[in-house]
TIDOZA-317650 format. One record per residue (C-alpha): residue in three letters; x, y, z. Coordinates in steps of 0.001 Angstrom, whole numbers, padded with zeros to 6 digits, always signed. Layout:
residues N
alaXYZ
...
END
This chain:
residues 481
unk+020185-014349-013241
unk+020549-010801-014533
unk+022236-008727-011840
unk+021493-005381-013529
unk+017726-005481-013508
unk+014979-004772-011009
unk+013434-007659-009073
unk+010438-009139-010862
unk+007279-009909-008957
unk+004676-012587-009695
unk+001102-012084-008557
unk-002295-013337-009669
unk-003604-009779-010294
unk-001691-008501-013312
unk-002646-004865-012584
unk-000532-005032-009414
unk+002432-006360-011395
unk+001955-003647-014009
unk+001982-000719-011556
unk+005025-002245-009833
unk+006864-002348-013187
unk+005677+001157-014115
unk+007034+002542-010823
unk+010573+001539-011733
unk+010134+002997-015223
unk+008842+006298-013790
unk+011675+006454-011250
unk+014183+007092-014049
unk+012744+010639-014385
unk+013256+011418-010685
unk+017013+011899-010403
unk+018874+015167-010001
unk+021754+016801-008164
unk+022088+020110-006357
unk+022880+023411-008031
unk+026456+024662-008369
unk+027926+025672-005037
unk+025487+023649-002930
unk+026969+021015-000582
unk+025081+018355-002524
unk+025941+019408-006075
unk+027817+016153-006686
unk+025222+013823-005164
unk+022671+012312-007553
unk+019495+011804-005558
unk+015823+010939-005982
unk+013327+013814-006002
unk+009906+014810-007327
unk+010734+016525-010635
unk+007842+018998-010543
unk+009194+020586-007342
unk+012877+021492-007175
unk+012987+020651-003472
unk+015110+018391-001267
unk+012528+017338+001314
unk+013012+015335+004536
unk+009755+013358+004364
unk+010179+012586+000655
unk+013751+011379+001122
unk+013048+009296+004230
unk+009959+007589+002812
unk+011330+007041-000702
unk+014331+005183+000765
unk+011905+002418+001804
unk+011141+001485-001794
unk+014440+002434-003465
unk+016157-000296-001394
unk+014346-002787-003639
unk+015876-001456-006878
unk+018787-003952-006736
unk+021102-000946-006200
unk+020212+000501-009605
unk+018916+003548-007725
unk+020881+004424-004559
unk+018425+004608-001679
unk+020598+006631+000711
unk+021810+009527-001470
unk+018910+011837-000616
unk+019524+011287+003097
unk+023226+012040+002569
unk+022281+015259+000748
unk+020247+016294+003809
unk+023081+015424+006205
unk+025385+017625+004104
unk+023059+020556+004935
unk+023252+020004+008701
unk+024021+023222+010573
unk+026655+023561+013262
unk+023984+023403+015976
unk+022639+020112+014545
unk+019599+021509+012722
unk+018373+019887+009514
unk+015475+021817+007987
unk+012340+020280+006470
unk+013190+021220+002879
unk+015781+022980+000740
unk+015810+024600-002673
unk+017737+022199-004903
unk+019327+024946-006988
unk+020453+027316-004206
unk+020663+024976-001187
unk+018682+027490+000898
unk+016223+026216+003499
unk+012622+026950+002532
unk+010740+028989+005100
unk+007126+028656+006191
unk+005452+031248+008449
unk+003461+028439+010079
unk+006679+026505+010735
unk+009360+029166+011291
unk+012099+026711+012297
unk+011291+024506+009258
unk+010774+021424+011422
unk+010027+018011+009941
unk+009278+014696+011606
unk+012674+013209+012651
unk+012537+010074+010481
unk+016266+009611+009835
unk+017063+006859+012359
unk+014030+004788+011280
unk+015109+005076+007639
unk+018743+004226+008469
unk+017708+001147+010463
unk+015711-000111+007476
unk+018634+000619+005119
unk+020945-001391+007372
unk+018688-004443+007223
unk+018486-004217+003430
unk+022195-003530+002803
unk+024096-004803+005901
unk+026347-001737+005594
unk+027656-001350+009146
unk+030163+001321+008092
unk+027291+003550+007004
unk+025698+003268+010458
unk+028985+004444+011991
unk+029278+007306+009477
unk+025761+008687+010004
unk+025583+008284+013795
unk+027164+011717+014550
unk+024573+013474+012337
unk+021704+011578+013945
unk+022857+012424+017462
unk+023473+016110+016686
unk+020032+016447+015124
unk+018396+014690+018080
unk+020101+016971+020619
unk+019146+020087+018613
unk+015489+019042+018780
unk+015804+018275+022485
unk+017446+021596+023297
unk+015005+023753+021330
unk+011616+022048+021540
unk+011472+019905+024673
unk+009353+021458+027427
unk+009757+021188+031179
unk+007050+018501+031138
unk+009347+016300+029013
unk+007170+016605+025876
unk+008010+018361+022592
unk+006100+021520+021622
unk+006039+022084+017847
unk+003733+023665+015245
unk+001094+021622+013396
unk+003086+021915+010147
unk+005944+019932+011764
unk+003742+016818+011600
unk+003524+016875+007787
unk-000217+017674+007954
unk-000327+021446+007575
unk-004083+022229+007665
unk-005058+019519+010137
unk-007712+021059+012472
unk-005524+021129+015561
unk-005174+024875+016139
unk-005310+024588+019943
unk-002712+021822+020121
unk+000748+022588+021486
unk+002193+019139+022165
unk+001547+017052+019041
unk+001061+013334+019668
unk+002640+012425+016315
unk+005753+014579+016702
unk+006300+013192+020197
unk+005725+009627+018976
unk+008256+010055+016163
unk+010743+011630+018574
unk+010382+008545+020799
unk+010792+006328+017736
unk+013878+008370+016808
unk+015431+007606+020210
unk+014446+003926+019950
unk+016122+003492+016549
unk+019246+005475+017457
unk+019550+003091+020417
unk+019123+000112+018056
unk+021799+001528+015726
unk+024033+001869+018802
unk+023503-001865+019431
unk+024595-002595+015848
unk+027821-000663+016510
unk+028176-002336+019918
unk+028185+001164+021431
unk+026739+000541+024880
unk+026627+004246+025818
unk+024508+005224+022799
unk+022312+002171+023266
unk+021677+002925+026940
unk+021284+006729+026772
unk+018815+006741+023907
unk+016856+003765+025262
unk+016525+005705+028528
unk+015256+008762+026610
unk+012803+006540+024760
unk+011295+005107+027938
unk+011109+008553+029537
unk+009142+009974+026590
unk+007019+006819+026325
unk+005989+007186+029987
unk+004966+010827+029466
unk+002959+010081+026305
unk+001157+007199+027998
unk+000530+009241+031130
unk-000719+012478+029573
unk-002027+011754+026063
unk-004046+008548+026528
unk-007793+008942+027004
unk-009213+005875+028698
unk-012879+006626+027816
unk-012195+007194+024110
unk-009465+004550+023772
unk-007299+007054+021889
unk-004209+009252+022222
unk-004692+013010+021778
unk-002583+016158+021365
unk-002287+018458+024374
unk-002844+022207+024506
unk-000672+024754+026311
unk-002234+023824+029674
unk-001757+020086+028926
unk-005475+019514+028353
unk-006290+016944+025674
unk-007403+018326+022295
unk-009954+015773+021122
unk-009178+015647+017430
unk-008490+012155+016093
unk-005881+012251+013327
unk-003943+009519+011592
unk-000843+011004+013272
unk-001675+009135+016491
unk-000761+005885+014728
unk+002935+006763+014733
unk+002612+005444+018305
unk+002308+001881+016961
unk+005574+002177+015058
unk+007168+003631+018186
unk+005827+000638+020172
unk+004314+002930+022799
unk+000844+001447+023572
unk+000607-001815+025469
unk-001370-004598+023759
unk-004679-003611+025332
unk-004355+000030+024257
unk-003065-000974+020829
unk-006190-003092+020247
unk-008407-000123+021106
unk-006413+002114+018756
unk-006564-000481+015982
unk-010326-000936+016440
unk-010697+002702+015280
unk-008993+001707+012012
unk-011842-000758+011408
unk-014644+001581+012536
unk-016410+003259+009548
unk-017217+006283+011728
unk-013486+006840+012383
unk-010712+005642+010058
unk-012245+002451+008660
unk-013330+003942+005352
unk-013145+002275+001952
unk-009678+003681+001212
unk-007397+003163+004236
unk-006765+005554+005984
unk-008052+009159+006028
unk-005838+011742+007712
unk-008772+012893+009877
unk-011390+010776+011627
unk-014696+010665+009726
unk-016649+011689+012864
unk-014857+015062+013127
unk-016938+018118+012105
unk-014134+019291+009785
unk-013901+015946+007947
unk-014040+016464+004179
unk-015260+013606+001951
unk-013249+015084-000923
unk-010064+015214+001155
unk-009663+018923+001865
unk-005897+018708+002305
unk-005241+016895+005578
unk-008901+016849+006613
unk-009760+013473+005146
unk-007384+012828+002250
unk-005685+009443+002092
unk-001934+009919+001698
unk+000122+006839+000900
unk+002995+007731+003259
unk+000656+007861+006261
unk-001190+004690+005219
unk+002229+003019+004877
unk+003141+004190+008384
unk-000075+002711+009830
unk+000452-000617+008021
unk+004035-000878+009322
unk+002716-000081+012812
unk+000132-002872+012521
unk+002991-005299+011834
unk+004609-004349+015154
unk+001546-005754+016926
unk+001273-008826+014634
unk-001835-007672+012745
unk-000370-009031+009505
unk-003650-010102+007929
unk-005338-006740+008544
unk-002192-004932+007331
unk-002234-006947+004103
unk-005932-006315+003527
unk-005386-002554+003956
unk-002389-002572+001585
unk-004459-004335-001095
unk-007429-001978-000669
unk-005234+001119-000908
unk-003432-000162-003995
unk-006793-000872-005666
unk-007803+002756-005029
unk-004577+003941-006657
unk-005227+001654-009659
unk-008907+002638-009974
unk-007970+006330-009849
unk-005402+005752-012607
unk-008001+004070-014815
unk-010557+006797-014059
unk-008186+009453-015438
unk-007545+007568-018710
unk-008843+009145-021948
unk-011351+007218-024078
unk-010288+004547-026565
unk-008516+005948-029592
unk-007062+008924-027674
unk-004530+007086-025527
unk-001401+007453-027676
unk+000494+009788-025327
unk-001440+008947-022188
unk+000585+008599-019005
unk-001306+007070-016034
unk-001347+009409-013047
unk-000521+008472-009467
unk-001549+011275-007141
unk-000088+012598-003907
unk-003459+012220-002141
unk-006721+010345-002714
unk-010333+010634-001637
unk-011307+008384+001279
unk-014678+007168-000043
unk-014540+007438-003828
unk-011960+006818-006522
unk-009950+009786-007738
unk-007559+012392-006431
unk-008305+014389-003300
unk-009527+017970-003659
unk-008411+020925-001528
unk-010278+024111-002369
unk-007987+027079-002941
unk-005032+024786-003684
unk-005322+023811-007364
unk-001699+022598-007423
unk-002492+019933-004790
unk-002283+016978-004781
unk+000803+016532-006929
unk+000426+014410-010077
unk+002831+011542-010839
unk+003906+011710-007195
unk+006369+008862-006789
unk+008152+009679-003473
unk+005115+008411-001549
unk+003300+006231-004106
unk+006316+003974-004588
unk+005710+002852-001000
unk+002450+001207-002095
unk+003411-000141-005508
unk+006827-001491-004416
unk+007319-001797-000638
unk+003790-002777+000395
unk+003604-004977-002697
unk+006715-006960-001703
unk+006432-006887+002087
unk+002699-007005+002757
unk+000890-008250-000333
unk+003476-010891-001261
unk+004509-011148+002418
unk+008324-011236+001970
unk+010672-009690+004549
unk+014443-009820+004109
unk+017243-008943+006521
unk+020780-009053+005173
unk+022650-008878+008511
unk+020629-011814+009786
unk+020826-013656+006421
unk+017096-014300+006678
unk+014073-014153+004422
unk+010659-014557+006065
unk+007663-015367+003892
unk+004255-014962+005500
unk+001912-016644+002999
unk-001653-015456+003684
unk-003267-017627+001006
unk-002032-020150-001500
unk-001680-018379-004823
unk+000809-018238-007660
unk+003123-015477-006469
unk+006658-014599-005422
unk+009744-012615-006378
unk+012494-013238-008881
unk+015991-011769-009078
unk+016000-009975-005695
unk+019501-008813-004804
unk+020519-009420-001208
unk+023891-007688-001491
unk+025942-010206-003507
unk+023274-012887-003375
unk+020494-013076-005975
unk+017389-014809-004673
unk+014222-016132-006340
unk+011265-017455-004333
unk+008090-018528-006146
unk+005019-020549-005202
unk+003047-022543-007765
unk+000746-025520-007969
unk+001986-028739-009554
unk+000630-032273-009788
unk+002181-032883-006364
unk+000380-029939-004729
unk+001514-026443-003753
unk+005260-026074-004173
unk+007830-023370-003400
unk+010739-023017-005826
unk+013909-021264-004674
unk+017125-020230-006339
unk+020050-018619-004547
unk+023762-018012-005005
unk+024555-018320-001284
unk+023220-019950+001850
unk+020478-018079+003718
unk+017808-018954+006272
unk+014227-019101+005079
unk+011270-018933+007456
unk+007932-019865+005965
unk+004624-019193+007697
unk+001665-020659+005799
unk-001787-019355+006719
unk-000611-019008+010342
unk-000889-022811+010593
unk+002541-024029+009540
unk+005801-022309+010378
unk+009296-023592+009760
unk+012829-022192+009388
unk+015156-023940+006951
unk+018692-023297+005699
unk+018470-022772+001917
unk+021650-023872+000137
unk+023079-022229-002960
unk+021621-023389-006268
unk+018055-024451-006998
unk+015690-026336-004723
unk+011996-026739-004019
unk+009726-027853-001206
unk+006146-029085-001002
unk+004015-027075+001406
unk+002117-030212+002444
unk+005410-031720+003650
unk+006404-028787+005888
END
């Protein structure tokens, strides 16, 4: 096995394999370091080359696909660059100029707030790298940032009051909202994952204190933001009245594990409803039944943005909607592929053509989203979010493979019997290959590994088994499981 190459995927649709391979080729153009005199001038990190910006959402989300690069591209460097900018009071701003290191200001978001995604990203990094020392090193930054948010934005009612721009959806029609359901959900998720990181460090105080904060915020969200008639969670205005605008931001609640199963099913039913979020391209940022919904996208008034679709799909997993999550991942990736093909020049003029992946897509037709008055948006060749679809969703949801290094486990949820799998995946110092194919003896899984690990296979939700996989090569017949 070649240890200095990206994992290879096998899938029956070659277009999916091709965009996966292209993503790693495009990623080579996305590396930079900070300008002279900035705290991150010596850190080489991933960024979008057409904007010289170190951005919280870009760094957090991109870490979810860079972890699959077999350590060719360091997934945590961008997060470290952000931690290096942390102020004495704990603040980390939404974005910084790469050359000067100065925080970028926004009149609609004067404190330059971003969704606090660090602990979620660090928890994922831990399960893909098993680097316990890193958890210990970043914990002080995570706690300081959490307490800064708590001190400055938590109201007497126990909820967080922040501007719309803090949610990552700047022109979302939520002008009357004061307590954003998505910011509060992510703050609860932040507490939940800091608590989980405390468990990893065997720090009982951190585990207990942040779990207590999580349950406190969860109770307030469930008590004040849930609307029983509509089966949905809404923002609140200054007087704590619900602002009845359905946005994709409410689905952060699934990732934060806030709804009970009954409420989760009602929320998820809206994802299947064509009058709400169940459009052809999953999922628009604004419900289709809202008066401000824009079929062309209109910024965050209907556009489909891969990072938010990724968030919803990962939330669906929390409630065991694996089949629906996979279907949505496939549909979204097809929209990305169709939009790439739609932008291709005619035959004979393709010599220097570079397929374009956009930062936002239309919800009901192929092609990039349109936001009048913003010709620069959406960004072309936008990898920080699109890599989530072509790499992470491809491996985890479409192929169905989930790996955890600390647990020494690989779970494979096989939704249908096809020729597919992964080759040359690095699990720290263990290279793993798992492929399914059909032979004269029936459907067979071939595995190759350098070290022992535990493999759980779930076939069509009918057969499930956990087996220790020894080092070397082996195979198993699915019929014999």
